[in-house]
VMD Tcl script that builds the backbone (N, CA, C; Angstrom):
set m [mol new atoms 423]
animate dup $m
set s [atomselect $m all]
$s set {name element resname resid chain x y z} {
  {N N MET 1 A 10.473 19.785 -36.313}
  {CA C MET 1 A 9.761 18.606 -36.736}
  {C C MET 1 A 10.150 18.084 -38.249}
  {N N SER 2 A 10.337 16.788 -38.425}
  {CA C SER 2 A 10.661 16.460 -39.730}
  {C C SER 2 A 9.650 16.192 -40.512}
  {N N ASN 3 A 9.766 16.763 -41.676}
  {CA C ASN 3 A 8.674 16.683 -42.656}
  {C C ASN 3 A 7.129 16.910 -42.246}
  {N N PRO 4 A 6.975 18.102 -41.634}
  {CA C PRO 4 A 5.563 17.995 -41.043}
  {C C PRO 4 A 4.586 18.411 -42.192}
  {N N GLU 5 A 3.424 17.869 -41.987}
  {CA C GLU 5 A 2.237 18.454 -42.869}
  {C C GLU 5 A 1.392 19.181 -42.133}
  {N N GLU 6 A 0.882 20.243 -42.846}
  {CA C GLU 6 A 0.230 21.174 -42.092}
  {C C GLU 6 A -1.272 21.305 -42.344}
  {N N PHE 7 A -2.313 21.262 -41.673}
  {CA C PHE 7 A -3.505 21.479 -41.847}
  {C C PHE 7 A -4.260 22.647 -41.066}
  {N N SER 8 A -5.457 22.964 -41.942}
  {CA C SER 8 A -6.169 23.907 -41.252}
  {C C SER 8 A -7.496 23.778 -41.606}
  {N N GLU 9 A -8.530 24.121 -40.479}
  {CA C GLU 9 A -10.013 23.780 -40.527}
  {C C GLU 9 A -10.757 24.877 -39.795}
  {N N ARG 10 A -11.636 25.366 -40.228}
  {CA C ARG 10 A -12.693 26.127 -39.582}
  {C C ARG 10 A -13.926 25.376 -39.578}
  {N N ILE 11 A -14.591 25.150 -38.256}
  {CA C ILE 11 A -15.893 24.283 -38.228}
  {C C ILE 11 A -16.545 25.170 -37.251}
  {N N PRO 12 A -18.186 24.882 -37.583}
  {CA C PRO 12 A -18.962 25.469 -36.855}
  {C C PRO 12 A -19.352 24.966 -35.376}
  {N N SER 13 A -19.708 25.492 -34.607}
  {CA C SER 13 A -20.066 25.174 -33.323}
  {C C SER 13 A -20.764 23.930 -33.212}
  {N N ASP 14 A -20.166 22.835 -33.732}
  {CA C ASP 14 A -20.852 21.703 -33.601}
  {C C ASP 14 A -19.988 20.547 -33.336}
  {N N THR 15 A -20.408 19.740 -32.326}
  {CA C THR 15 A -19.390 18.738 -31.840}
  {C C THR 15 A -19.241 17.593 -32.863}
  {N N ALA 16 A -20.274 17.245 -33.837}
  {CA C ALA 16 A -19.881 16.353 -34.760}
  {C C ALA 16 A -18.975 16.476 -35.637}
  {N N ARG 17 A -18.789 17.878 -35.910}
  {CA C ARG 17 A -17.746 18.579 -36.886}
  {C C ARG 17 A -16.256 18.466 -36.194}
  {N N GLY 18 A -16.555 18.766 -34.852}
  {CA C GLY 18 A -15.336 18.398 -34.008}
  {C C GLY 18 A -14.859 16.944 -33.985}
  {N N ARG 19 A -15.630 16.130 -33.987}
  {CA C ARG 19 A -15.251 14.726 -34.044}
  {C C ARG 19 A -14.565 14.228 -35.411}
  {N N GLU 20 A -15.118 15.000 -36.374}
  {CA C GLU 20 A -14.470 14.364 -37.786}
  {C C GLU 20 A -13.186 15.068 -37.752}
  {N N VAL 21 A -12.723 16.123 -37.164}
  {CA C VAL 21 A -11.397 16.777 -37.250}
  {C C VAL 21 A -10.671 15.843 -36.529}
  {N N GLN 22 A -11.219 15.597 -35.301}
  {CA C GLN 22 A -10.457 14.666 -34.339}
  {C C GLN 22 A -10.068 13.466 -35.076}
  {N N GLU 23 A -10.899 12.521 -35.896}
  {CA C GLU 23 A -10.612 11.523 -36.352}
  {C C GLU 23 A -9.683 11.678 -37.414}
  {N N GLN 24 A -9.616 12.960 -38.256}
  {CA C GLN 24 A -8.662 13.205 -39.144}
  {C C GLN 24 A -7.032 13.137 -38.477}
  {N N ILE 25 A -7.141 13.972 -37.303}
  {CA C ILE 25 A -5.774 13.995 -36.722}
  {C C ILE 25 A -5.341 12.595 -36.221}
  {N N VAL 26 A -6.247 11.878 -35.693}
  {CA C VAL 26 A -5.959 10.344 -35.145}
  {C C VAL 26 A -5.538 9.463 -36.302}
  {N N ALA 27 A -6.031 9.349 -37.392}
  {CA C ALA 27 A -5.813 8.909 -38.424}
  {C C ALA 27 A -4.328 9.255 -38.984}
  {N N GLY 28 A -3.994 10.452 -38.976}
  {CA C GLY 28 A -2.699 10.987 -39.375}
  {C C GLY 28 A -1.518 10.462 -38.366}
  {N N MET 29 A -1.938 10.322 -37.224}
  {CA C MET 29 A -1.010 9.895 -36.277}
  {C C MET 29 A -0.879 8.275 -36.432}
  {N N GLU 30 A -1.719 7.701 -36.662}
  {CA C GLU 30 A -1.685 6.196 -36.748}
  {C C GLU 30 A -0.945 5.834 -38.207}
  {N N GLN 31 A -0.940 6.614 -39.086}
  {CA C GLN 31 A -0.477 6.421 -40.252}
  {C C GLN 31 A 1.234 7.032 -39.987}
  {N N ARG 32 A 1.443 7.615 -39.343}
  {CA C ARG 32 A 2.835 7.956 -38.654}
  {C C ARG 32 A 3.563 7.100 -37.830}
  {N N GLY 33 A 2.746 6.086 -37.514}
  {CA C GLY 33 A 3.375 5.150 -36.353}
  {C C GLY 33 A 3.397 5.419 -35.120}
  {N N PHE 34 A 2.342 6.387 -34.652}
  {CA C PHE 34 A 2.581 6.810 -33.295}
  {C C PHE 34 A 1.985 5.428 -32.453}
  {N N SER 35 A 2.086 5.348 -31.313}
  {CA C SER 35 A 1.968 4.274 -30.455}
  {C C SER 35 A 0.356 4.153 -30.159}
  {N N PRO 36 A -0.092 2.990 -29.967}
  {CA C PRO 36 A -1.627 3.061 -29.663}
  {C C PRO 36 A -1.942 4.174 -28.078}
  {N N ARG 37 A -0.958 3.924 -27.406}
  {CA C ARG 37 A -1.135 4.729 -26.148}
  {C C ARG 37 A -1.004 6.348 -26.244}
  {N N ASP 38 A -0.260 6.893 -27.514}
  {CA C ASP 38 A -0.021 8.184 -27.638}
  {C C ASP 38 A -1.444 8.574 -28.470}
  {N N VAL 39 A -1.816 7.694 -29.391}
  {CA C VAL 39 A -3.222 8.064 -30.073}
  {C C VAL 39 A -4.348 7.969 -29.253}
  {N N PHE 40 A -4.414 7.246 -28.221}
  {CA C PHE 40 A -5.304 7.264 -27.116}
  {C C PHE 40 A -5.385 8.560 -26.591}
  {N N GLY 41 A -4.394 9.019 -25.927}
  {CA C GLY 41 A -4.166 10.211 -25.026}
  {C C GLY 41 A -4.378 11.477 -25.978}
  {N N VAL 42 A -4.098 11.603 -27.108}
  {CA C VAL 42 A -4.426 12.743 -27.842}
  {C C VAL 42 A -5.947 12.631 -28.357}
  {N N ARG 43 A -6.314 11.521 -28.710}
  {CA C ARG 43 A -7.993 11.429 -29.015}
  {C C ARG 43 A -8.726 12.101 -27.926}
  {N N LEU 44 A -8.281 11.694 -26.432}
  {CA C LEU 44 A -9.190 12.180 -25.431}
  {C C LEU 44 A -8.727 13.666 -25.080}
  {N N ALA 45 A -7.688 13.835 -25.191}
  {CA C ALA 45 A -7.389 15.535 -25.234}
  {C C ALA 45 A -8.213 16.190 -26.146}
  {N N LEU 46 A -8.077 15.923 -27.429}
  {CA C LEU 46 A -8.421 16.828 -28.374}
  {C C LEU 46 A -10.190 16.808 -28.198}
  {N N GLU 47 A -10.798 15.757 -27.854}
  {CA C GLU 47 A -12.205 15.640 -27.592}
  {C C GLU 47 A -12.576 16.543 -26.601}
  {N N GLU 48 A -11.916 16.424 -25.433}
  {CA C GLU 48 A -12.138 17.711 -24.433}
  {C C GLU 48 A -11.826 19.048 -24.844}
  {N N ALA 49 A -10.566 19.142 -25.703}
  {CA C ALA 49 A -10.437 20.493 -26.011}
  {C C ALA 49 A -11.380 21.255 -27.006}
  {N N LEU 50 A -11.797 20.105 -27.967}
  {CA C LEU 50 A -12.928 20.736 -28.882}
  {C C LEU 50 A -14.274 20.961 -28.220}
  {N N VAL 51 A -14.665 20.014 -27.376}
  {CA C VAL 51 A -16.050 20.290 -26.583}
  {C C VAL 51 A -15.943 21.331 -26.090}
  {N N ASN 52 A -14.855 21.662 -25.144}
  {CA C ASN 52 A -14.579 22.858 -24.284}
  {C C ASN 52 A -14.809 24.234 -25.212}
  {N N ALA 53 A -14.132 24.014 -26.575}
  {CA C ALA 53 A -14.174 25.453 -27.410}
  {C C ALA 53 A -15.588 25.515 -27.752}
  {N N ILE 54 A -16.314 24.405 -28.074}
  {CA C ILE 54 A -17.582 24.713 -28.791}
  {C C ILE 54 A -18.569 24.810 -27.687}
  {N N LYS 55 A -18.627 24.188 -26.598}
  {CA C LYS 55 A -19.869 24.472 -25.560}
  {C C LYS 55 A -19.316 25.451 -24.708}
  {N N HIS 56 A -18.141 25.634 -24.067}
  {CA C HIS 56 A -18.045 26.565 -23.173}
  {C C HIS 56 A -17.414 28.024 -23.826}
  {N N GLY 57 A -16.588 27.779 -24.812}
  {CA C GLY 57 A -15.959 29.117 -25.503}
  {C C GLY 57 A -17.087 29.591 -26.221}
  {N N ASN 58 A -17.617 28.863 -27.239}
  {CA C ASN 58 A -18.701 29.483 -28.227}
  {C C ASN 58 A -20.310 29.404 -27.767}
  {N N ARG 59 A -20.281 28.685 -26.738}
  {CA C ARG 59 A -21.938 28.524 -26.104}
  {C C ARG 59 A -22.651 27.952 -27.279}
  {N N MET 60 A -22.090 27.095 -27.900}
  {CA C MET 60 A -22.972 26.510 -29.035}
  {C C MET 60 A -23.699 27.491 -29.968}
  {N N ASP 61 A -23.139 28.863 -30.019}
  {CA C ASP 61 A -23.553 29.721 -30.855}
  {C C ASP 61 A -23.322 29.151 -32.309}
  {N N PRO 62 A -24.331 28.968 -33.109}
  {CA C PRO 62 A -24.243 28.544 -34.283}
  {C C PRO 62 A -23.362 29.683 -35.318}
  {N N ALA 63 A -23.512 30.921 -34.988}
  {CA C ALA 63 A -22.844 31.980 -35.759}
  {C C ALA 63 A -21.301 32.131 -35.381}
  {N N LYS 64 A -20.879 31.141 -34.267}
  {CA C LYS 64 A -19.552 31.334 -34.208}
  {C C LYS 64 A -18.817 30.054 -34.637}
  {N N SER 65 A -17.450 29.947 -34.913}
  {CA C SER 65 A -16.872 29.010 -35.412}
  {C C SER 65 A -15.485 28.464 -34.443}
  {N N VAL 66 A -14.739 27.372 -34.880}
  {CA C VAL 66 A -13.831 27.158 -34.055}
  {C C VAL 66 A -12.587 27.104 -35.111}
  {N N GLN 67 A -11.524 27.457 -35.042}
  {CA C GLN 67 A -10.271 27.540 -36.016}
  {C C GLN 67 A -9.545 26.285 -35.464}
  {N N ILE 68 A -9.021 25.275 -36.204}
  {CA C ILE 68 A -8.137 24.182 -35.808}
  {C C ILE 68 A -7.052 24.059 -36.891}
  {N N ASP 69 A -5.829 24.202 -36.225}
  {CA C ASP 69 A -4.842 24.340 -37.141}
  {C C ASP 69 A -3.884 23.201 -36.336}
  {N N TRP 70 A -3.084 22.166 -37.345}
  {CA C TRP 70 A -2.532 21.258 -36.655}
  {C C TRP 70 A -1.353 20.739 -37.863}
  {N N SER 71 A -0.279 20.427 -37.161}
  {CA C SER 71 A 0.855 20.040 -37.911}
  {C C SER 71 A 1.317 18.557 -37.720}
  {N N LEU 72 A 1.665 17.809 -38.555}
  {CA C LEU 72 A 1.909 16.303 -38.000}
  {C C LEU 72 A 3.065 15.834 -38.675}
  {N N SER 73 A 4.197 15.331 -38.046}
  {CA C SER 73 A 5.296 14.824 -38.430}
  {C C SER 73 A 5.501 13.561 -38.036}
  {N N ASP 74 A 6.701 12.826 -38.180}
  {CA C ASP 74 A 7.046 11.488 -37.730}
  {C C ASP 74 A 7.323 11.531 -36.191}
  {N N SER 75 A 7.590 12.477 -35.639}
  {CA C SER 75 A 8.021 12.691 -34.173}
  {C C SER 75 A 6.965 13.664 -33.230}
  {N N GLU 76 A 6.009 14.273 -33.780}
  {CA C GLU 76 A 4.957 15.098 -32.830}
  {C C GLU 76 A 3.947 15.508 -33.682}
  {N N VAL 77 A 2.909 15.816 -32.924}
  {CA C VAL 77 A 1.739 16.661 -33.546}
  {C C VAL 77 A 1.396 17.727 -32.744}
  {N N HIS 78 A 1.173 18.801 -33.394}
  {CA C HIS 78 A 1.036 20.035 -32.774}
  {C C HIS 78 A -0.246 20.618 -33.163}
  {N N ILE 79 A -1.146 21.086 -32.422}
  {CA C ILE 79 A -2.757 21.180 -32.703}
  {C C ILE 79 A -2.784 22.726 -31.804}
  {N N VAL 80 A -3.536 23.666 -32.589}
  {CA C VAL 80 A -3.836 24.971 -31.980}
  {C C VAL 80 A -5.436 25.056 -32.392}
  {N N ILE 81 A -6.426 25.223 -31.140}
  {CA C ILE 81 A -7.553 25.293 -31.288}
  {C C ILE 81 A -8.093 26.708 -30.593}
  {N N GLU 82 A -8.812 27.339 -31.546}
  {CA C GLU 82 A -9.242 28.681 -31.191}
  {C C GLU 82 A -10.597 28.968 -31.288}
  {N N ASP 83 A -11.329 29.336 -30.324}
  {CA C ASP 83 A -12.690 29.439 -30.520}
  {C C ASP 83 A -13.149 31.158 -30.181}
  {N N GLU 84 A -14.408 31.728 -30.770}
  {CA C GLU 84 A -14.752 32.837 -30.482}
  {C C GLU 84 A -15.077 33.581 -29.458}
  {N N GLY 85 A -14.955 32.770 -28.195}
  {CA C GLY 85 A -15.478 33.100 -26.846}
  {C C GLY 85 A -14.535 34.347 -26.404}
  {N N GLY 86 A -15.087 34.712 -25.246}
  {CA C GLY 86 A -14.437 35.605 -24.244}
  {C C GLY 86 A -13.431 35.092 -23.785}
  {N N GLY 87 A -13.208 33.826 -23.567}
  {CA C GLY 87 A -11.922 33.145 -22.898}
  {C C GLY 87 A -12.041 32.885 -21.705}
  {N N PHE 88 A -11.196 32.514 -20.687}
  {CA C PHE 88 A -11.107 32.198 -19.427}
  {C C PHE 88 A -9.651 32.292 -18.811}
  {N N ASP 89 A -9.438 32.374 -17.539}
  {CA C ASP 89 A -8.236 32.350 -17.025}
  {C C ASP 89 A -8.234 30.921 -16.396}
  {N N VAL 90 A -7.159 30.104 -16.879}
  {CA C VAL 90 A -6.865 28.896 -16.508}
  {C C VAL 90 A -6.578 28.752 -15.049}
  {N N ASN 91 A -5.755 29.903 -14.642}
  {CA C ASN 91 A -5.394 29.866 -13.374}
  {C C ASN 91 A -6.573 29.760 -12.068}
  {N N GLU 92 A -7.415 30.183 -12.738}
  {CA C GLU 92 A -8.611 30.326 -11.832}
  {C C GLU 92 A -9.907 28.931 -11.793}
  {N N VAL 93 A -9.309 27.957 -12.663}
  {CA C VAL 93 A -9.862 26.670 -12.700}
  {C C VAL 93 A -9.481 26.044 -11.302}
  {N N PRO 94 A -10.633 25.356 -10.767}
  {CA C PRO 94 A -10.251 24.724 -9.563}
  {C C PRO 94 A -9.499 23.604 -9.568}
  {N N ASP 95 A -8.645 23.077 -8.818}
  {CA C ASP 95 A -7.852 21.603 -8.862}
  {C C ASP 95 A -8.766 20.680 -8.624}
  {N N PRO 96 A -9.286 19.718 -9.604}
  {CA C PRO 96 A -10.000 18.864 -9.350}
  {C C PRO 96 A -9.557 17.922 -8.108}
  {N N THR 97 A -8.308 17.769 -7.973}
  {CA C THR 97 A -7.893 16.705 -6.975}
  {C C THR 97 A -7.915 17.404 -5.546}
  {N N ASP 98 A -8.227 18.577 -5.310}
  {CA C ASP 98 A -8.395 19.154 -3.969}
  {C C ASP 98 A -9.521 18.678 -3.282}
  {N N ASP 99 A -9.252 18.118 -2.054}
  {CA C ASP 99 A -10.644 17.719 -1.310}
  {C C ASP 99 A -11.869 18.336 -1.608}
  {N N GLU 100 A -11.992 19.800 -1.550}
  {CA C GLU 100 A -13.090 20.404 -1.377}
  {C C GLU 100 A -13.678 20.452 -3.083}
  {N N ASN 101 A -13.002 19.920 -3.915}
  {CA C ASN 101 A -13.451 19.918 -5.427}
  {C C ASN 101 A -13.577 18.449 -5.872}
  {N N LEU 102 A -13.523 17.649 -5.159}
  {CA C LEU 102 A -13.642 16.211 -5.491}
  {C C LEU 102 A -15.011 15.941 -6.099}
  {N N ASP 103 A -15.811 16.581 -5.639}
  {CA C ASP 103 A -17.534 16.301 -6.218}
  {C C ASP 103 A -17.730 17.363 -7.182}
  {N N LYS 104 A -17.119 18.326 -7.590}
  {CA C LYS 104 A -17.257 19.030 -8.360}
  {C C LYS 104 A -16.715 18.889 -10.162}
  {N N PRO 105 A -17.613 18.807 -11.048}
  {CA C PRO 105 A -17.073 18.621 -12.205}
  {C C PRO 105 A -15.964 19.386 -12.926}
  {N N GLY 106 A -15.785 20.579 -12.531}
  {CA C GLY 106 A -14.946 21.552 -13.375}
  {C C GLY 106 A -13.541 21.260 -13.106}
  {N N GLY 107 A -12.395 21.446 -14.275}
  {CA C GLY 107 A -11.230 21.297 -14.070}
  {C C GLY 107 A -10.656 20.060 -14.560}
  {N N ARG 108 A -11.543 18.968 -14.597}
  {CA C ARG 108 A -11.129 17.662 -14.870}
  {C C ARG 108 A -10.498 17.549 -16.265}
  {N N GLY 109 A -11.377 18.233 -17.379}
  {CA C GLY 109 A -10.875 17.999 -18.540}
  {C C GLY 109 A -9.318 18.659 -18.991}
  {N N ILE 110 A -9.075 19.740 -18.335}
  {CA C ILE 110 A -7.547 20.549 -18.517}
  {C C ILE 110 A -6.582 19.593 -17.750}
  {N N MET 111 A -6.981 19.035 -16.525}
  {CA C MET 111 A -6.129 18.049 -15.838}
  {C C MET 111 A -5.848 16.578 -16.780}
  {N N LEU 112 A -7.017 16.252 -17.480}
  {CA C LEU 112 A -7.022 15.186 -18.294}
  {C C LEU 112 A -5.925 15.283 -19.511}
  {N N MET 113 A -5.964 16.426 -20.098}
  {CA C MET 113 A -5.130 17.055 -21.080}
  {C C MET 113 A -3.669 17.188 -20.877}
  {N N ARG 114 A -3.424 17.863 -19.728}
  {CA C ARG 114 A -2.005 17.593 -19.103}
  {C C ARG 114 A -1.435 16.289 -18.842}
  {N N SER 115 A -2.315 15.324 -18.459}
  {CA C SER 115 A -1.836 13.996 -18.186}
  {C C SER 115 A -1.218 13.495 -19.471}
  {N N PHE 116 A -1.894 13.776 -20.448}
  {CA C PHE 116 A -1.640 12.960 -21.818}
  {C C PHE 116 A -0.703 13.696 -22.700}
  {N N MET 117 A -0.681 14.999 -22.525}
  {CA C MET 117 A -0.024 15.713 -23.850}
  {C C MET 117 A 1.318 16.352 -23.106}
  {N N SER 118 A 2.248 16.186 -24.356}
  {CA C SER 118 A 3.498 16.945 -23.966}
  {C C SER 118 A 3.750 18.337 -23.361}
  {N N LEU 119 A 2.634 19.076 -23.961}
  {CA C LEU 119 A 2.476 20.452 -24.004}
  {C C LEU 119 A 0.989 20.829 -23.932}
  {N N VAL 120 A 0.757 21.680 -22.873}
  {CA C VAL 120 A -0.712 22.261 -22.978}
  {C C VAL 120 A -0.734 23.784 -22.687}
  {N N GLU 121 A -0.936 24.683 -23.503}
  {CA C GLU 121 A -0.620 26.138 -23.117}
  {C C GLU 121 A -1.876 26.827 -23.602}
  {N N TYR 122 A -2.460 27.601 -23.006}
  {CA C TYR 122 A -3.433 28.667 -23.219}
  {C C TYR 122 A -2.982 29.993 -23.451}
  {N N ASN 123 A -3.415 30.882 -24.320}
  {CA C ASN 123 A -3.260 32.323 -24.480}
  {C C ASN 123 A -3.583 32.964 -23.337}
  {N N ASP 124 A -3.115 34.369 -23.285}
  {CA C ASP 124 A -3.667 35.029 -22.217}
  {C C ASP 124 A -4.954 35.336 -21.859}
  {N N THR 125 A -5.607 35.410 -23.113}
  {CA C THR 125 A -7.212 35.451 -23.196}
  {C C THR 125 A -8.105 34.167 -22.615}
  {N N GLY 126 A -7.283 33.194 -23.111}
  {CA C GLY 126 A -7.941 31.857 -22.733}
  {C C GLY 126 A -8.907 31.177 -23.845}
  {N N ASN 127 A -8.734 31.791 -25.089}
  {CA C ASN 127 A -9.842 31.123 -26.249}
  {C C ASN 127 A -9.080 30.512 -27.220}
  {N N ARG 128 A -7.453 30.519 -27.032}
  {CA C ARG 128 A -6.721 29.707 -27.815}
  {C C ARG 128 A -5.877 28.707 -26.981}
  {N N LEU 129 A -5.848 27.418 -27.331}
  {CA C LEU 129 A -5.240 26.483 -26.542}
  {C C LEU 129 A -4.320 25.747 -27.791}
  {N N THR 130 A -3.112 25.718 -27.258}
  {CA C THR 130 A -1.949 24.639 -27.964}
  {C C THR 130 A -1.781 23.524 -27.250}
  {N N LEU 131 A -1.959 22.357 -28.125}
  {CA C LEU 131 A -1.725 20.913 -27.545}
  {C C LEU 131 A -0.390 20.305 -28.623}
  {N N GLU 132 A 0.337 19.834 -27.700}
  {CA C GLU 132 A 1.373 19.216 -28.576}
  {C C GLU 132 A 1.740 17.774 -28.086}
  {N N LYS 133 A 2.066 16.729 -28.704}
  {CA C LYS 133 A 2.449 15.407 -28.299}
  {C C LYS 133 A 3.517 15.024 -29.161}
  {N N ARG 134 A 4.624 14.777 -28.201}
  {CA C ARG 134 A 5.841 14.096 -28.800}
  {C C ARG 134 A 5.601 12.713 -28.814}
  {N N LYS 135 A 6.116 12.206 -29.753}
  {CA C LYS 135 A 5.895 10.761 -29.992}
  {C C LYS 135 A 6.755 9.842 -28.764}
  {N N ASP 136 A 6.350 8.928 -28.165}
  {CA C ASP 136 A 6.980 8.032 -26.938}
  {C C ASP 136 A 8.181 7.591 -27.530}
  {N N GLU 137 A 9.282 7.732 -26.928}
  {CA C GLU 137 A 10.526 7.216 -27.263}
  {C C GLU 137 A 10.526 5.713 -27.167}
  {N N VAL 138 A 9.751 5.145 -25.923}
  {CA C VAL 138 A 9.875 3.694 -25.670}
  {C C VAL 138 A 8.362 3.777 -25.283}
  {N N ASP 139 A 7.845 2.869 -25.885}
  {CA C ASP 139 A 6.460 2.245 -25.496}
  {C C ASP 139 A 6.371 1.202 -24.625}
  {N N GLU 140 A 5.977 1.244 -23.397}
  {CA C GLU 140 A 6.320 0.272 -22.347}
  {C C GLU 140 A 5.086 -0.386 -22.049}
  {N N ASP 141 A 4.114 -0.656 -22.943}
  {CA C ASP 141 A 2.803 -1.274 -22.857}
  {C C ASP 141 A 3.039 -2.826 -23.135}
}
mol reanalyze $m
mol bondsrecalc $m
mol representation Tube
mol addrep $m
């Protein structure tokens, strides 16, 4: 990454605080000339990831927090979100596109994140998510 800026924030299990960090990251992307399409995708993926960490990971427990570390360069944004929950096995999340799962809500957020981000990785425990978005080379909008 060229000239990355690094940031770190620990927030309580509060979705409003998650949105504040999300807006900070998005504003940094806009300042560095990321396309509207990239900004839109990262905003959606971040919202999903932060809500999952707060609601599913920490179960809205006010005694638990979410650690968010991110770096931002002219070519990519790299975000690590870690909650204090017990984690989960991402391989056991049902595929929302399978016929038997079309009416079930689970798994859609992970699918959404994967469709918008360059990289989506969970640690073995499932309580730390790494998201990365490389700037679009060509914006075809």
